[in-house]
C-alpha positions in Angstrom: 10.1 -45.4 44.6 7.2 -46.5 42.4 5.0 -43.7 43.8 7.7 -41.2 43.1 8.1 -42.4 39.5 4.4 -42.3 39.1 4.3 -38.7 40.3 7.1 -37.7 38.0 5.4 -39.4 35.0 2.1 -37.7 35.9 3.9 -34.3 36.2 5.6 -34.8 32.9 2.3 -35.7 31.3 0.1 -33.0 32.7 2.6 -30.1 32.5 2.3 -29.5 28.7 -1.5 -29.8 29.0 -1.6 -27.2 31.8 0.7 -24.9 29.9 -1.5 -25.3 26.8 -4.6 -24.5 28.8 -2.9 -21.4 30.4 -1.8 -20.3 27.0 -5.4 -20.6 25.6 -6.7 -18.7 28.5 -4.1 -16.0 28.2 -4.8 -15.7 24.4 -8.5 -15.5 25.0 -8.1 -12.6 27.5 -5.7 -10.8 25.2 -8.0 -11.2 22.2 -11.0 -9.9 24.2 -9.0 -6.9 25.5 -7.4 -6.1 22.1 -10.7 -6.1 20.2 -12.7 -4.5 23.0 -16.5 -4.5 23.4 -19.2 -2.5 21.7 -20.1 1.1 22.4 -23.6 2.5 22.0 -22.5 6.1 21.5 -20.1 5.1 18.8 -22.6 2.9 17.1 -25.2 5.7 17.2 -22.8 8.0 15.5 -21.7 5.5 12.9 -25.3 4.8 11.9 -25.7 8.4 11.1 -22.4 8.7 9.1 -22.2 5.7 6.9 -22.7 4.7 3.3 -23.2 1.3 1.8 -20.9 1.1 -1.3 -22.3 -0.9 -4.2 -20.1 -1.2 -7.3 -21.9 0.1 -10.3 -20.9 1.6 -13.6 -20.6 5.0 -11.8 -20.3 4.3 -8.0 -21.4 7.4 -6.1 -19.7 8.5 -2.8 -22.2 10.9 -1.2 -20.4 10.6 2.2 -17.4 12.5 1.1 -17.6 16.2 2.1 -16.3 19.3 0.2 -13.1 19.3 2.3 -12.3 15.8 1.0 -12.4 16.9 -2.6 -10.2 19.9 -1.9 -7.3 17.7 -0.9 -4.5 17.2 -3.4 -3.4 13.7 -2.4 -5.9 11.0 -1.5 -4.5 7.6 -0.2 -6.5 4.4 0.2 -4.7 2.2 2.8 -5.4 -1.6 2.9 -3.8 -4.8 4.2 -2.7 -6.6 1.0 -4.3 -10.0 0.3 -8.1 -9.3 0.0 -9.9 -9.0 -3.3 -12.6 -6.4 -2.7 -10.2 -3.4 -2.1 -9.2 -3.8 -5.8 -12.8 -3.1 -6.8 -13.0 -0.2 -4.3 -9.8 1.2 -5.7 -11.1 1.3 -9.3 -14.4 2.7 -8.2 -12.7 5.5 -6.3 -10.3 6.2 -9.2 -13.1 6.4 -11.7 -15.2 8.6 -9.4 -12.3 11.1 -8.8 -11.6 11.2 -12.5 -15.2 12.2 -13.1 -15.6 14.5 -10.0 -12.3 16.4 -9.9 -10.6 15.5 -13.1 -7.9 13.3 -11.4 -5.4 11.9 -14.0 -2.5 10.6 -11.9 -2.6 7.3 -10.1 0.0 7.6 -7.3 1.3 4.1 -7.2 3.3 1.9 -4.8 5.6 1.0 -7.7 9.0 2.3 -8.8 9.6 4.8 -11.6 10.7 2.1 -14.1 7.7 -0.1 -13.3 5.4 2.8 -13.8 7.0 3.6 -17.1 6.2 0.1 -18.3 2.6 0.3 -17.0 2.2 3.6 -18.8 3.5 2.0 -22.0 0.8 -0.6 -21.7 -1.9 2.0 -21.1 -0.7 3.9 -24.1 -0.3 1.1 -26.6 -2.2 -1.9 -25.2 0.9 -4.1 -25.6 0.2 -6.6 -22.8 3.8 -7.8 -22.8 4.7 -4.6 -20.9 2.1 -5.4 -18.3 3.2 -9.0 -17.9 6.8 -7.9 -17.5 5.9 -5.9 -14.4 3.8 -8.7 -12.9 6.4 -11.3 -13.5 8.6 -9.7 -10.9 5.9 -10.0 -8.2 5.0 -13.5 -9.3 8.6 -14.6 -9.1 8.8 -13.3 -5.5 5.4 -14.5 -4.5 4.4 -10.9 -3.6 0.8 -10.1 -2.9 0.9 -7.4 -5.7 1.2 -10.3 -8.2 -2.5 -11.0 -8.2 -5.0 -11.3 -11.0 -7.4 -8.7 -9.7 -4.7 -6.0 -9.8 -3.8 -7.2 -13.3 -7.4 -6.9 -14.5 -7.8 -3.5 -12.8 -5.0 -2.1 -14.9 -6.7 -3.4 -18.0 -9.9 -1.7 -16.8 -8.0 1.6 -16.5 -6.9 1.3 -20.1 -10.4 0.5 -21.2 -11.6 3.6 -19.2 -8.9 5.7 -20.9 -10.2 4.6 -24.3 -13.5 6.4 -23.4 -11.9 9.6 -22.2 -10.4 12.5 -24.1 -6.6 12.7 -23.9 -6.6 15.5 -21.3 -8.7 13.3 -18.9 -6.8 10.0 -19.3 -5.2 8.3 -16.3 -1.5 7.5 -16.0 0.7 5.9 -13.3 3.0 8.0 -11.2 5.5 5.6 -9.6 7.3 6.9 -6.5 8.5 3.8 -4.7 12.1 2.9 -4.1 13.5 0.6 -6.8 11.9 -2.8 -6.5 12.6 -4.6 -9.8 16.1 -4.3 -11.2 15.0 -6.1 -14.4 12.5 -3.3 -15.0 15.2 -0.8 -14.2 17.6 -2.4 -16.7 15.0 -2.4 -19.4 13.9 1.1 -18.7 17.5 2.3 -18.6 18.3 0.8 -22.0 15.3 2.8 -23.4 16.4 6.0 -21.8 20.1 5.7 -22.8 19.0 5.8 -26.5 17.8 9.3 -25.9 21.3 10.6 -25.2 23.3 12.1 -28.0 25.4 9.6 -29.9 28.5 11.8 -30.0 30.4 13.4 -28.5 30.2 11.5 -25.2 32.3 11.7 -22.0 33.7 8.7 -20.1 30.8 8.6 -17.7 28.2 8.5 -20.4 30.1 5.8 -22.2 30.1 3.7 -19.1 26.4 4.1 -18.6 25.8 2.9 -22.2 28.0 0.0 -21.6 26.3 -1.0 -18.4 22.8 -0.7 -20.0 23.9 -2.8 -22.9 25.2 -5.7 -20.7 23.2 -8.8 -20.2 23.0 -8.3 -16.4 22.9 -5.0 -14.5 25.6 -4.4 -11.8 23.7 -2.1 -9.6 26.7 -1.3 -7.3 28.8 -0.2 -10.3 25.8 1.6 -11.8 25.3 3.6 -8.5 28.8 4.9 -8.6 28.6 5.9 -12.2 25.1 7.4 -11.7 26.4 9.6 -8.9 29.2 10.8 -11.2 26.8 11.4 -14.1 24.4 13.4 -11.9 27.2 15.4 -10.3 28.6 16.4 -13.7 25.2 17.5 -14.9 23.8 19.2 -11.8 22.5 22.1 -13.8 21.2 20.0 -16.7 17.5 20.2 -17.2 17.4 17.8 -20.2 16.8 14.1 -20.0 14.8 14.3 -16.7 13.6 10.7 -16.9 17.1 9.4 -17.1 18.4 11.6 -14.3 15.5 10.7 -12.1 16.0 7.0 -12.7 19.7 7.3 -11.9 18.9 9.3 -8.8 16.8 6.4 -7.6 19.7 4.0 -8.1 21.8 6.3 -5.9 19.0 6.2 -3.3 19.1 2.4 -3.4 22.8 2.3 -2.9 22.7 4.9 -0.1 20.1 2.7 1.7 17.7 5.7 2.2 14.6 4.4 3.9 11.8 3.4 1.6 9.1 5.9 2.7 11.7 8.7 2.6 12.5 7.8 -1.0 8.7 7.9 -1.8 8.5 11.4 -0.4 11.6 12.6 -2.2 10.4 11.1 -5.5 7.0 12.6 -5.2 8.4 16.1 -4.4 10.7 15.9 -7.4 8.0 14.6 -9.8 5.5 17.2 -8.8 8.0 20.0 -9.2 9.6 18.8 -12.5 6.3 17.7 -14.2 4.3 20.8 -13.0 1.8 18.8 -11.0 1.4 21.3 -8.2 -2.3 21.8 -9.0 -3.0 18.2 -10.0 -4.9 15.7 -7.9 -3.2 12.5 -7.0 -4.8 9.2 -5.8 -3.7 5.6 -5.2 -4.1 2.5 -3.1 -1.2 1.6 -0.8 -0.3 -0.7 2.1 -2.0 0.8 5.1 1.2 1.5 7.0 2.3 4.0 4.3 -1.0 5.9 4.5 -0.8 6.7 8.3 -0.3 10.5 8.6 1.1 10.5 12.2 4.2 9.1 13.8 4.2 5.4 14.7 6.4 3.5 17.0 8.1 1.5 14.2 9.2 3.6 11.2 8.1 6.8 9.6 5.2 6.4 7.1 5.0 8.1 3.7 1.8 10.0 4.7 3.5 11.3 7.8 6.3 12.8 5.8 3.7 14.5 3.6 2.5 16.4 6.7 6.0 17.7 7.7 6.5 21.4 8.5 8.6 21.9 5.4 6.5 19.7 3.1 4.8 21.3 0.2 1.9 18.8 0.8 1.3 19.7 4.4 -2.5 19.8 5.0 -3.1 18.7 1.4 -3.4 14.9 2.0 -6.1 12.6 3.3 -6.2 8.9 4.0 -9.0 6.3 3.9 -8.4 3.2 6.0 -9.7 -0.2 4.8 -10.5 -2.7 7.6 -11.6 -6.3 6.8 -13.7 -8.8 8.8 -15.0 -12.3 7.8 -12.8 -12.2 4.7 -10.1 -14.3 3.1 -6.6 -13.1 2.5 -4.0 -14.4 0.1 -0.8 -14.8 2.0 2.7 -15.7 0.8 3.4 -19.2 2.0 7.2 -19.3 2.0 7.5 -18.0 5.6 5.0 -20.4 7.0 5.8 -23.9 8.4 6.0 -26.6 5.7 3.0 -28.4 7.3 0.9 -25.3 6.5 2.3 -24.1 3.2 2.6 -27.7 1.7 4.8 -26.4 -1.0 2.3 -23.8 -2.3 3.2 -20.3 -3.3 0.2 -18.8 -1.4 -2.3 -19.9 1.1 -5.7 -18.4 1.7 -6.6 -17.6 5.3 -9.2 -15.8 7.4 -6.7 -15.2 10.2 -5.6 -11.7 9.0 -8.9 -9.9 9.6 -9.0 -7.0 12.0 -11.1 -8.8 14.5 -8.7 -11.7 15.0 -7.4 -14.3 15.5 -4.0 -12.8 14.6 -4.8 -9.1 14.1 -6.9 -6.9 16.4 -8.3 -3.4 16.1 -9.9 -2.1 19.3 -13.5 -1.0 18.5 -13.9 -3.0 15.3 -17.1 -4.6 16.7 -18.9 -1.2 16.4 -18.2 -1.2 12.7 -19.4 -4.7 12.3 -22.6 -4.1 14.3 -23.8 -1.2 12.2 -22.5 -2.0 8.7 -25.3 -2.8 6.3 -23.6 -4.5 3.4 -20.5 -6.0 1.8 -18.6 -2.7 1.8 -19.5 0.2 4.2 -17.9 3.6 4.2 -17.8 5.6 7.5 -16.9 9.2 8.2 -15.0 9.4 11.5 -14.4 13.2 11.9 -17.8 14.8 11.6 -18.9 17.4 14.2 -19.5 15.8 17.6 -17.9 12.6 16.5 -16.9 10.4 19.5 -13.8 9.4 17.5 -12.4 12.9 18.0 -11.9 12.1 21.7 -11.8 8.3 21.8 -8.8 6.0 21.0 -11.1 3.3 19.4 -10.0 2.1 16.0 -6.6 3.8 16.5 -4.2 0.9 16.7 -3.4 -2.4 15.1 -2.2 -5.2 17.4 -1.0 -8.3 15.8 0.6 -11.6 16.9 3.0 -11.4 14.0 6.4 -10.2 15.5 7.1 -6.6 14.6 3.9 -6.1 12.7 1.8 -4.2 15.2 1.0 -0.5 14.4 1.0 1.6 17.5 0.6 5.3 16.9 3.2 7.4 18.7 2.3 10.3 21.0 -0.4 10.7 23.6 -4.1 10.0 22.9 -4.1 8.9 19.2 -7.4 9.6 17.5 -8.6 7.8 14.4 -10.4 10.9 13.3 -7.1 12.5 12.6 -5.6 9.4 11.1 -8.4 8.1 8.9 -11.2 10.6 8.5 -12.9 7.9 6.5 -12.9 4.1 7.1 -14.1 1.5 4.8 -15.2 -1.9 6.3 -15.1 -4.8 4.0 -17.1 -8.0 4.9 -17.1 -11.4 3.3 -14.5 -10.7 0.6 -12.7 -13.5 -1.3 -8.9 -13.7 -1.3 -6.9 -12.3 -4.1 -5.9 -14.9 -6.8 -2.3 -15.4 -8.0 -1.8 -13.8 -11.4 -2.1 -16.1 -14.4 -2.0 -15.6 -18.2 
């Protein structure tokens, strides 16, 4: 009996250790497979098609070819949380302003947030800027960071050196994020309506806008009535477009679809068909092919009926050896310790939680803190290789697998930027 009890005790003691060991071994095998090894042909190609990016007063980008500058829409895709992409974003924005006269920052913000940001750019009233960032700060969103805040101040400073026809403005196309910004914007737009005579629908809109809190459900019903009764009205575009976005929100239209619809409307109504558009986005939205979870904004741009088909290009940002500012609320209490954010190195594309197959080639040949690579040059091995064309992550539902047979990064990100040794973003503070 004693021997049996000893065996049972030993079994109970060793089983968790054996399972832990097996789990470690399984993880190690998975990580090695997901990241992959190095490839001499790929590294030889990358060495010949790379540029070290150093941030100067006028950062040059000699690696971009003429086809790149001919695109109407340029998207920089990154995984939020790392600081250096904010510097890269401003450098690209300034470069494109100088090179092709780009004036419109295509932003992952909603129309009302963009209106407030533009008011800041125009007047320098920092209260407008703080109002937008307060929403992100309240929700512990990664957009609520000091580097982004400072970047917008740098855009205003840049605008002060430019003639009016060259100045940069935000074009917000995202689905409604901040109902407080919507409420404030709506109040401003309502004042543009004629005082009298007014119909019942207009009167209700004014009453809702004047209320202390905004009932978005009731507003959506009234907005639909207002838009229906003025289907042929070309006046008050800002108000009509804002109300249309309230209807999109109520109808639960998918976020990237709303982005596409908004962009199509704004380009048509504001006469931007010949204007260049650029912005930094979450990397998922910048993928121009189908993925196995969702339909990205950039994919919709390439649709057969899209006026932007063939006119957009995406630059992917990958990070290694860098810190990322992550919202802490979803993490176990033992890790977040009551903090709003935690800084981690676990979100890099070479593990331990996120894996991009082929990332070791970029690491091996990169020469500095920020390296830009062209993946689609003639005879590029990335035209026929699946390397760099997937994001596997241990976060449930966060992996990005490109749909269809034989995905090629050369058709997804003709340019890739590798960021090394970046600090994490810092929470916004005033």
